[in-house]
Structures are given as C-alpha cells and as structure tokens.
C-alpha positions as CSV (number, residue, x, y, z in Angstrom):
1,M,34.3,33.6,-29.5
2,F,32.6,30.4,-28.1
3,T,29.7,28.7,-29.9
4,Y,27.8,25.9,-28.2
5,V,25.4,23.8,-30.3
6,V,23.1,21.3,-28.7
7,V,21.5,18.6,-30.8
8,Y,18.4,16.8,-29.5
9,E,15.7,14.6,-30.7
10,I,12.3,16.3,-30.9
11,P,10.0,15.0,-28.1
12,V,7.0,13.1,-29.4
13,Y,4.1,11.9,-27.4
14,G,4.2,8.1,-27.0
15,V,7.9,8.0,-27.9
16,H,10.1,10.0,-25.6
17,H,10.5,13.3,-23.8
18,F,13.0,15.0,-21.4
19,S,12.7,15.4,-17.7
20,L,14.9,16.7,-14.8
21,N,13.1,14.8,-12.1
22,L,15.5,12.3,-10.4
23,W,14.2,9.3,-8.6
24,K,15.6,9.2,-5.0
25,S,15.5,6.1,-2.8
26,Y,16.2,8.1,0.4
27,T,14.8,11.1,2.2
28,P,17.3,14.0,2.5
29,V,18.4,14.7,6.0
30,K,18.0,18.3,7.2
31,D,21.3,19.9,8.2
32,P,21.0,21.2,11.8
33,V,23.9,23.6,11.3
34,K,22.9,27.2,10.4
35,K,24.0,28.3,7.0
36,P,26.4,31.3,6.7
37,K,25.1,34.5,5.3
38,W,27.1,34.3,2.1
39,V,25.4,31.0,1.4
40,N,22.0,32.5,1.7
41,E,23.0,35.5,-0.5
42,L,24.4,33.0,-3.1
43,E,21.1,31.1,-3.1
44,K,19.2,34.4,-3.7
45,N,21.1,35.0,-7.0
46,Q,19.3,34.0,-10.1
47,P,21.1,31.2,-12.0
48,L,22.5,31.9,-15.4
49,L,20.5,29.1,-17.0
50,D,17.1,27.8,-15.8
51,L,17.1,24.2,-17.1
52,D,13.5,23.7,-16.0
53,T,12.3,26.4,-18.4
54,V,14.6,25.1,-21.2
55,I,13.3,21.5,-20.8
56,L,9.7,22.7,-20.7
57,A,10.3,24.7,-23.9
58,I,11.8,21.6,-25.6
59,N,8.9,19.4,-24.6
60,S,6.3,22.0,-25.6
61,A,7.7,23.1,-29.0
62,A,6.4,20.3,-31.2
63,A,3.4,19.3,-29.0
64,A,2.0,22.8,-29.0
65,R,2.3,23.1,-32.8
66,L,0.5,19.7,-33.3
67,A,-2.2,20.6,-30.8
68,L,-2.8,23.9,-32.5
69,E,-2.9,22.4,-35.9
70,T,-5.4,19.8,-34.7
71,R,-7.7,22.4,-33.1
72,V,-7.8,25.0,-35.9
73,G,-7.9,22.4,-38.7
74,F,-4.6,23.4,-40.2
75,K,-4.1,20.0,-41.9
76,R,-6.4,20.2,-45.0
77,S,-5.1,17.0,-46.5
78,I,-6.8,14.7,-44.1
79,S,-9.0,12.2,-45.9
80,V,-12.8,12.0,-45.3
81,F,-12.5,8.4,-44.3
82,F,-10.0,9.2,-41.5
83,N,-12.2,12.1,-40.3
84,I,-15.3,9.9,-40.2
85,S,-13.5,7.1,-38.4
86,S,-12.0,9.5,-35.8
87,R,-15.4,11.0,-35.2
88,S,-16.9,7.5,-34.8
89,I,-14.3,6.5,-32.3
90,A,-14.9,9.7,-30.3
91,F,-18.7,9.1,-30.4
92,M,-18.3,5.4,-29.2
93,W,-15.9,6.6,-26.5
94,Q,-18.5,9.2,-25.3
95,V,-21.2,6.5,-25.3
96,L,-19.0,4.3,-23.2
97,A,-18.4,7.2,-20.9
98,I,-22.1,7.6,-20.4
99,F,-23.1,3.9,-20.3
100,V,-20.6,2.7,-17.7
101,P,-21.3,5.5,-15.1
102,T,-25.0,5.0,-15.6
103,I,-24.8,1.3,-14.8
104,S,-22.5,1.9,-11.9
105,T,-24.7,4.7,-10.6
106,L,-27.8,2.4,-10.7
107,F,-25.8,-0.2,-8.8
108,Y,-24.7,2.3,-6.3
109,I,-28.3,3.5,-5.8
110,A,-29.4,-0.1,-5.2
111,L,-26.7,-0.4,-2.5
112,Q,-27.8,2.8,-0.9
113,L,-31.5,1.6,-0.9
114,F,-30.4,-1.6,0.7
115,H,-28.4,0.4,3.2
116,N,-31.5,2.5,4.1
117,V,-33.8,-0.4,4.3
118,S,-31.4,-2.4,6.4
119,S,-30.9,0.4,8.9
120,F,-34.7,1.0,9.3
121,G,-36.9,-0.6,12.0
122,S,-36.2,-3.5,14.2
123,I,-33.3,-4.9,12.0
124,T,-31.0,-2.0,12.6
125,W,-28.8,-4.0,15.0
126,I,-28.5,-6.7,12.3
127,Y,-27.2,-4.3,9.8
128,T,-24.9,-2.6,12.3
129,T,-23.5,-6.0,13.4
130,S,-23.0,-7.2,9.8
131,A,-21.3,-3.9,8.9
132,R,-18.8,-4.4,11.8
133,V,-18.2,-8.1,11.1
134,F,-17.8,-7.6,7.3
135,C,-16.0,-4.2,7.5
136,T,-13.2,-5.2,5.2
137,T,-15.6,-6.4,2.5
138,W,-17.7,-3.2,2.8
139,T,-14.5,-1.1,2.4
140,Q,-13.5,-3.0,-0.8
141,I,-17.1,-2.6,-2.2
142,Q,-16.9,1.1,-1.6
143,I,-13.5,1.3,-3.3
144,R,-14.9,-0.6,-6.3
145,C,-17.9,1.7,-6.5
146,C,-15.7,4.7,-6.4
147,Q,-13.5,3.3,-9.1
148,I,-16.5,2.7,-11.4
149,L,-18.0,6.1,-10.6
150,Y,-14.7,7.7,-11.5
151,W,-15.1,6.8,-15.2
152,P,-16.5,10.2,-16.3
153,I,-13.5,12.0,-14.9
154,I,-11.1,9.6,-16.6
155,L,-12.8,9.9,-20.0
156,Q,-13.3,13.6,-20.1
157,D,-11.1,15.9,-22.3
158,N,-8.7,17.9,-20.2
159,G,-8.4,20.7,-22.8
160,I,-5.7,22.1,-25.0
161,R,-3.3,22.8,-22.1
162,S,-2.7,19.1,-21.4
163,H,-1.8,18.7,-25.1
164,S,0.6,21.6,-25.2
165,C,3.5,19.7,-23.5
166,V,4.7,16.2,-24.1
167,E,5.5,15.7,-20.4
168,Y,2.0,16.8,-19.4
169,M,0.4,14.5,-22.0
170,E,2.4,11.6,-20.7
171,N,1.4,12.2,-17.1
172,T,-2.3,12.8,-18.0
173,A,-2.3,9.5,-20.0
174,L,-0.7,7.5,-17.2
175,H,-3.2,8.9,-14.7
176,R,-6.1,8.3,-17.0
177,H,-5.2,4.7,-17.8
178,S,-4.0,3.6,-14.4
179,M,-7.6,3.3,-13.0
180,W,-9.0,1.0,-15.8
181,S,-5.8,-1.0,-16.0
182,S,-6.0,-1.8,-12.3
183,L,-9.7,-2.6,-12.6
184,A,-9.0,-4.9,-15.6
185,V,-6.3,-6.8,-13.9
186,D,-8.4,-7.1,-10.8
187,L,-11.3,-8.5,-12.8
188,L,-8.9,-10.9,-14.7
189,L,-7.5,-12.3,-11.4
190,G,-11.1,-12.6,-10.1
191,N,-12.3,-14.5,-13.1
192,L,-9.3,-16.9,-12.9
193,M,-9.9,-17.4,-9.1
194,G,-13.7,-17.8,-9.6
195,L,-13.4,-20.3,-12.4
196,A,-10.9,-22.3,-10.4
197,L,-13.2,-22.3,-7.4
198,I,-16.2,-23.4,-9.4
199,V,-14.4,-26.3,-11.0
200,H,-12.8,-27.5,-7.7
201,A,-15.5,-26.3,-5.3
202,E,-16.1,-29.7,-3.6
203,S,-12.4,-30.5,-3.2
204,V,-11.6,-27.0,-1.8
205,C,-14.5,-27.3,0.7
206,Q,-13.4,-30.8,1.8
207,W,-9.8,-29.6,2.2
208,I,-10.8,-26.6,4.3
209,L,-13.0,-28.7,6.6
210,T,-10.2,-31.2,7.1
211,F,-7.7,-28.5,7.8
212,A,-10.0,-26.9,10.3
213,S,-10.6,-30.2,12.1
214,V,-6.8,-30.9,12.2
215,I,-6.1,-27.4,13.6
216,T,-8.9,-27.8,16.3
217,N,-7.8,-31.3,17.4
218,A,-4.1,-31.3,17.0
219,L,-3.4,-27.7,18.0
220,L,-6.1,-26.2,20.2
221,R,-7.3,-29.2,22.2
222,S,-3.8,-30.8,22.5
223,G,-2.3,-27.4,23.4
224,S,-4.9,-26.7,26.1
225,V,-4.4,-30.2,27.6
226,W,-0.6,-29.7,27.4
227,L,-0.8,-26.4,29.3
228,M,-2.9,-28.1,32.1
229,G,0.1,-30.4,32.8
230,V,3.8,-29.5,33.0
231,P,4.5,-27.5,29.7
232,A,8.2,-27.5,28.8
233,G,9.1,-28.4,32.4
234,F,7.5,-25.4,34.0
235,K,5.8,-26.0,37.4
236,L,2.5,-24.2,37.2
237,N,-0.3,-23.8,39.6
238,T,-2.5,-26.9,39.1
239,E,-5.8,-25.4,40.2
240,L,-5.5,-22.2,38.0
241,A,-4.1,-24.1,35.1
242,G,-7.1,-26.6,35.4
243,V,-9.6,-23.8,35.5
244,L,-8.1,-22.0,32.4
245,G,-7.7,-25.2,30.6
246,V,-11.3,-26.3,31.2
247,I,-12.6,-22.9,30.0
248,S,-10.5,-23.2,26.9
249,L,-11.7,-26.7,26.1
250,N,-15.3,-25.9,26.6
251,A,-15.1,-22.9,24.3
252,I,-13.3,-25.0,21.7
253,Q,-15.9,-27.7,22.0
254,I,-18.9,-25.3,21.6
255,W,-17.3,-23.7,18.5
256,S,-16.5,-27.1,17.0
257,T,-20.1,-28.2,17.4
258,L,-21.4,-25.0,15.7
259,W,-18.9,-25.6,12.9
260,I,-20.1,-29.1,12.3
261,L,-23.8,-28.0,12.3
262,F,-23.2,-25.3,9.7
263,S,-20.6,-27.1,7.6
264,F,-23.2,-28.0,4.9
265,L,-23.5,-24.3,4.0
266,F,-19.7,-24.0,3.3
267,I,-20.1,-25.3,-0.3
268,Y,-22.5,-22.5,-1.0
269,F,-20.1,-20.0,0.4
270,I,-17.4,-21.3,-1.9
271,K,-19.6,-20.9,-4.9
272,G,-20.7,-17.4,-3.8
273,L,-17.1,-16.5,-3.4
274,A,-16.4,-17.7,-7.0
275,L,-19.3,-15.6,-8.3
276,L,-18.1,-12.5,-6.5
277,G,-14.7,-13.0,-8.0
278,I,-16.1,-13.3,-11.5
279,L,-18.4,-10.2,-11.2
280,F,-16.3,-7.8,-9.0
281,G,-12.7,-8.9,-9.2
282,A,-10.3,-10.7,-6.8
283,T,-10.1,-8.0,-4.1
284,I,-13.7,-8.3,-2.8
285,P,-13.5,-12.1,-2.4
286,A,-10.1,-11.7,-0.7
287,A,-11.6,-9.2,1.7
288,L,-14.5,-11.5,2.4
289,I,-12.0,-14.3,3.1
290,I,-10.4,-12.0,5.7
291,D,-13.7,-11.4,7.4
292,M,-14.6,-15.1,7.4
293,V,-11.2,-16.0,8.9
294,Y,-12.0,-13.7,11.8
295,I,-15.4,-15.3,12.2
296,A,-14.1,-18.8,12.0
297,T,-11.5,-18.1,14.7
298,L,-13.8,-16.1,16.9
299,H,-13.3,-18.6,19.8
300,V,-9.5,-18.1,19.7
301,S,-10.0,-14.4,19.7
302,T,-12.4,-14.6,22.6
303,L,-10.1,-16.8,24.7
304,H,-7.1,-14.5,23.9
305,W,-9.1,-11.4,24.9
306,F,-10.2,-13.1,28.2
307,I,-6.7,-14.3,29.2
308,S,-5.0,-11.1,28.1
309,L,-7.5,-9.2,30.3
310,L,-6.6,-11.4,33.2
311,Y,-2.9,-11.0,32.5
312,S,-3.1,-7.3,32.1
313,W,-5.0,-6.9,35.5
314,Q,-2.4,-9.1,37.2
315,I,0.5,-7.0,35.8
316,Q,-1.2,-3.8,36.8
317,A,-1.9,-5.1,40.3
318,L,1.7,-6.2,40.8
319,A,3.0,-2.9,39.5
320,A,0.8,-1.0,42.0
321,L,1.8,-3.2,44.9
322,W,5.5,-2.8,44.0
323,R,5.0,1.0,44.1
324,L,3.3,0.5,47.5
325,F,6.5,-1.1,48.9
326,R,8.6,1.7,47.5
327,G,6.4,4.4,49.0
328,R,5.4,5.8,45.7
329,K,1.9,6.5,44.2
330,W,0.9,7.1,40.6
331,N,-0.6,10.5,39.9
332,P,-3.0,10.1,36.9
333,L,-3.6,13.8,36.5
334,R,0.1,14.8,36.2
335,Q,1.2,11.4,34.7
336,R,4.0,11.0,37.2
337,L,5.0,9.1,40.4
338,D,4.6,11.0,43.7
339,S,5.8,10.1,47.2
340,Y,3.1,8.8,49.6
341,H,3.1,7.6,53.2
342,Y,1.2,4.3,53.5
343,T,-0.1,2.8,56.8
344,V,1.0,-0.4,58.3
345,K,-2.3,-2.1,57.4
346,Q,-1.9,-1.1,53.8
347,H,1.6,-2.7,53.8
348,I,0.3,-5.9,55.4
349,V,-2.6,-6.2,52.9
350,G,-0.2,-5.4,50.0
351,S,2.2,-8.1,51.2
352,L,-0.6,-10.7,51.4
353,L,-1.8,-9.9,47.9
354,F,1.6,-9.5,46.2
355,T,2.9,-13.1,47.0
356,P,0.0,-15.1,45.5
357,L,-0.3,-12.8,42.5
358,L,3.5,-13.2,41.8
359,L,3.3,-17.0,42.1
360,L,0.3,-17.2,39.8
361,L,1.9,-15.0,37.2
362,P,3.8,-17.9,35.4
363,T,0.6,-19.9,34.9
364,T,-1.3,-16.9,33.5
365,S,1.8,-16.0,31.3
366,V,2.0,-19.4,29.7
367,F,-1.7,-19.4,28.7
368,Y,-1.3,-15.8,27.5
369,M,1.7,-16.6,25.4
370,F,0.0,-19.6,23.8
371,F,-3.1,-17.8,22.7
372,T,-1.1,-14.7,21.8
373,I,0.9,-16.8,19.4
374,L,-2.3,-18.2,17.9
375,S,-3.9,-14.8,17.6
376,T,-0.7,-13.3,16.0
377,A,-0.6,-16.1,13.5
378,I,-4.2,-15.5,12.5
379,A,-3.6,-11.7,12.3
380,F,-0.4,-12.2,10.3
381,T,-2.4,-14.3,7.7
382,C,-5.1,-11.7,7.4
383,I,-2.4,-8.9,7.1
384,L,-0.7,-10.8,4.2
385,I,-4.1,-11.0,2.4
386,E,-4.6,-7.3,3.0
387,I,-1.1,-6.5,1.7
388,T,-1.9,-8.5,-1.4
389,I,-5.2,-6.5,-1.9
390,S,-3.3,-3.2,-1.5
391,M,-0.6,-4.3,-3.9
392,I,-3.3,-5.2,-6.5
393,H,-4.7,-1.7,-6.1
394,S,-1.3,0.1,-6.0
395,T,0.6,-1.8,-8.8
396,P,1.0,0.6,-11.8
397,Y,0.2,-2.0,-14.5
398,I,0.1,0.5,-17.3
399,K,3.5,1.9,-16.4
400,I,5.0,-1.6,-16.3
401,F,3.5,-2.4,-19.7
402,L,4.8,0.8,-21.2
403,W,8.2,0.4,-19.6
404,L,8.5,-3.0,-21.2
405,M,7.4,-1.7,-24.6
406,R,9.2,1.6,-24.6
407,R,11.5,2.5,-21.8
408,R,12.2,6.0,-23.2
409,R,8.9,7.2,-22.0
410,F,10.3,7.3,-18.4
411,P,13.2,9.8,-18.4
412,S,15.1,10.7,-15.3
413,G,17.6,13.5,-15.7
414,I,19.7,14.6,-18.7
415,W,23.3,14.6,-19.7
416,F,25.3,15.9,-22.6
417,E,27.4,13.8,-24.9
418,I,30.1,15.9,-26.6
419,A,30.2,15.1,-30.3
420,S,32.9,17.4,-31.4
421,C,34.9,20.5,-30.4
422,Q,36.4,22.5,-33.3
423,N,38.8,25.5,-33.0
424,D,40.8,27.6,-35.5
425,S,43.9,25.5,-34.9
426,L,42.6,22.2,-33.6
427,E,39.6,19.9,-33.6
428,F,38.4,17.4,-31.0
429,A,36.0,14.6,-31.6
430,C,34.7,13.0,-28.4
431,H,31.8,10.6,-28.6
432,D,31.8,9.5,-25.0
433,K,30.5,11.3,-22.0
434,V,34.0,12.4,-20.8
435,C,37.0,13.2,-22.9
436,S,40.5,12.1,-22.1
437,S,42.7,14.0,-19.6
438,S,45.3,14.8,-22.3
439,E,42.8,16.4,-24.5
440,K,41.4,18.4,-21.6
441,S,44.9,19.7,-20.6
442,Y,45.8,20.6,-24.2
443,R,42.5,22.4,-24.5
444,N,43.2,24.4,-21.3
445,N,46.7,25.3,-22.3
446,N,45.6,26.6,-25.8
447,R,42.5,28.3,-24.5
448,G,44.0,31.8,-24.7
449,R,45.5,31.3,-28.2
450,D,42.3,30.0,-29.8
451,R,40.2,32.7,-31.4
452,S,36.9,30.8,-31.9
453,T,35.6,27.6,-30.6
454,I,32.6,25.5,-31.8
455,M,31.3,22.7,-29.6
456,V,28.6,20.3,-30.6
457,S,26.9,18.1,-28.0
458,V,23.9,15.8,-28.0
459,L,21.3,16.0,-25.3
460,R,20.7,12.6,-23.8
461,S,18.4,11.2,-21.1
462,N,18.7,8.8,-18.3
463,F,15.8,6.3,-17.9
464,L,14.1,4.8,-14.8
465,S,14.6,1.1,-14.0
466,I,11.6,-1.1,-13.3
467,G,12.2,-0.9,-9.6
468,Q,12.3,2.9,-9.7
469,V,8.9,2.9,-11.5
470,V,7.2,0.4,-9.2
471,L,8.6,1.0,-5.7
472,P,7.2,4.5,-5.1
473,H,3.7,3.1,-5.4
474,Y,4.4,0.5,-2.7
475,R,5.8,2.9,-0.1
476,K,2.3,3.7,1.3
477,V,1.5,0.0,1.4
478,F,4.5,-0.9,3.6
479,S,4.7,2.4,5.5
480,G,2.6,1.1,8.4
481,V,4.1,-2.3,8.7
482,S,6.9,-1.3,11.0
483,D,4.6,0.8,13.2
484,F,2.1,-2.1,13.4
485,A,4.9,-4.5,14.4
486,I,6.1,-2.1,17.2
487,T,2.6,-1.6,18.5
488,S,1.8,-5.3,18.5
489,A,5.0,-6.1,20.3
490,H,4.3,-3.5,23.0
491,G,0.7,-4.6,23.3
492,A,1.8,-8.3,23.6
493,L,4.2,-7.5,26.5
494,T,1.8,-5.3,28.4
495,G,-1.3,-7.5,27.8
496,K,-3.1,-4.7,25.9
497,R,-2.9,-6.2,22.4
C-alpha cells in the first residue's frame, strides 16, 4: 500500500499562488518529420493526473470560500466602523470612476469640435497639412485620450468569478493597475522634464540654436563644398558636382535664413513643450520633438529625396541599357526577363547613353551617400525617441514594483520537495529536491518486501526573474527593428529609401 501526502501553503491573494505556466525565451521549432501512429495514439490517451485542474482547485479553494463569505455576509463579527469605512472607500472610488471619465470625455469632445471646425471651409488644407506634419503628436494624443477614457472599464467590478480563484484575482489586478501606473509614471516624467525646461528655458534655447548653427556651417556647408572638389581622392565630374553642390548650398542658405527669422519663437516653443509635459506627461512632448526634428531638417530630407530620385533613375537606366546589350527585356506583366531582338539603331543609341551615365554614376553616388548618411542619422535619432516612448508605454511598472516587494506573486512552474518516506521496515528523510543514489537503490531493492509506504512531500513553486517579467512586454517594441534595418539597407542601395 502506497500513501502520498502533499503539503502546500494555502494560496492567498496578494501573497502567493501556484501556476504551471513556464516562461520561455525561445519559440519552439516545428518538427517537419511526420509522427508515427503510436505517438498519435499515445497523445489521445487521457493522462492519469491533470495538473492544471489540480492547481486550479488549489488556487480556488480558499479564494472561493472568502468570496462567498463576503457576498452572503457570513462574517457577522465585522464592526460597524469597518463596514462604514469600506462603504465610504467604495463610494469615493465610484465618484472617482465617474469624475475622471467625465473630464476626459469633455476634453475629448473639445478635441472633436476642434477637429470638425478645422476641417470645415477654406482651412481644410491647413488642418490636413498639420495632421500630416504632426502625425506622431496626434497619435500620442489619441493614445492618451484612450487611456483616460478607459478608466470606467478599469474601475468596474468584474463579478464573483474573478474573485473565485487567486490566479484570476492576480491577473485581474495586474491588468487593472497597469494602465494607471503607466499613466502615473508618464505624468511624473513629464513634470520632471517640464520643470527642468521651465527653469533652464533660455539656456536650452541658446544651446539648441548654437548646435543648429554648428551643424549647418561645419557639416552641411563644409560637406557640400568638400563634395564639389576631390572628396577622399575620388575624381568626380566637375560640372555635375558643381551643379549638385550649388543646389545644396542654395537650399541650405534658404533654410538657414528662415531659421534665423523665426528663431525668436523658439523660446515660446520650449515653454509650450514644458507645459505639455506637466499637463499630459512625457510622451506627448517627446512626440512633438520628433515632429519638430523632421521640420527643422526638412532641407536635408528634400535634398536627399532629390538626389536619391536622380540616383534611382540613373541606376534603372543603366540596368535597362545593360539588358539591351544582353538581348533581354523586362516583362512587367509576368515579372520576368524575356528575349528580345533589338535593332542596330537601338544598340547605337544605347551605347551612346550607357557610357556617360556610367561615368557620371560616381559623382551622383558620392552626393547620394553623403545625404543618405545625414538622413539616416536624423531618422535614427527619431527612432530612438520613438523607442523610448514605446518603452514608457510598455514597461510593466506595477509588476516591477510587486516583484520587488513580493516575488512570490509571480510563480512559474512547480516542484515537489520530499520531506520524508516511511515504510514498515525503514524510514527516509530527504529535505532536498533529490535524494542520494544509495537511498534510491536501497529503496528499489526493498520495494517488494515493504508492505506499506508513506511519502510526504511539500509543494514548492519556481519564481520569475525580473528579466522574465519585463522582457515579454518589450518584444513588440523591438520586433520591427530588424525588419526596418533590412528595408532601410535595401532602400539605400537601390535609391528607393
């Protein structure tokens, strides 16, 4: 006769619970080999012990009893003061649940009215242009409005079912508190950034203007003049390099003049940025900074677009002329190369066009590489700010806080610690996870002679590390970085970036 006793600590909400979910840092690879029939038949057999059901019963035993007692008023010994205080807290919570969505709804209605007024009449193109220019800022404003309008769903009671299991209660609480914790941290960072900008507004404005002047003179103008000469020893076409260099210098000079004319408004922009940070958090000013960076570097983007267009046309013309010499023609309907018989005149014209285009390619490539590097640096800066904004939204602040305070609230798998194994003729006491090999062999040899066995084990839990808690929330943030890098590299090589 074999008796197995399992001792476990009763799961309590806010203290600990059990879970079979294991955190995996990799995606399982599908086996391409077809499974044999006996494996499929084995998988159809019901297991002797369903651990999921057992763990669910353990987590629900005490929680369901407490929830039922709370609902039917089983505890008669509760004091009147505690009952009044609990009702007062619930009433204040409901008032907060009504007040915050009301204010946010009025704010959202004001934004919608501004949207309708701006898109009406002769100023429609102004609103459309501003929506395209400040698209990142408008996206963050919509996210913030959705977060505020989500308060009624966060504060509502999910019913007795969510309180019948400790694991469900933990997941509901984490989901409920994740939104306001993210909003609170965002507002805290925004207030810190806003106060710092208000105190040092003049120095920040002066530093940015000086930095912009240095970048314009030391990098853009000097780089364009350098490309008009003999850059890095490359012998370029003087006429084409002069034309491209003069166009670049003129665009830089026009933009510098506009920058100087409107520089007096920059101090008001810094103060407005600080006010936005104090009222709406750090993400909206960060998004506005991204849009302003794109506006401030519009001349670089325009020059990059113009030269990349010229470079792309040149590459496509050279590829088409190379196919002409090979007697091939691109079929756009079937997306393939077909054989084609060209005439002598076509070959002569192709030869006359191929040589100058090939000789002018190094000059165009040098200018294209220069402005591509500048445009990539600007895009990389804006992407870093966007990643920072996404990390502020995605960071599970409440989980990090609870993990630091009580790690046992994040279980990951179970294991059994054997406390003792007692027979009619012998007794084992093993307090580690694994007993010694001699005890195991002696137990196996005397298995047939023992009449009854009593084994006592303690149910334990593994716990998640801080990386296992945080990293799953960052996967979506960094999922598109590799695809963006590959797309950007392909576009830079083909001139279609």
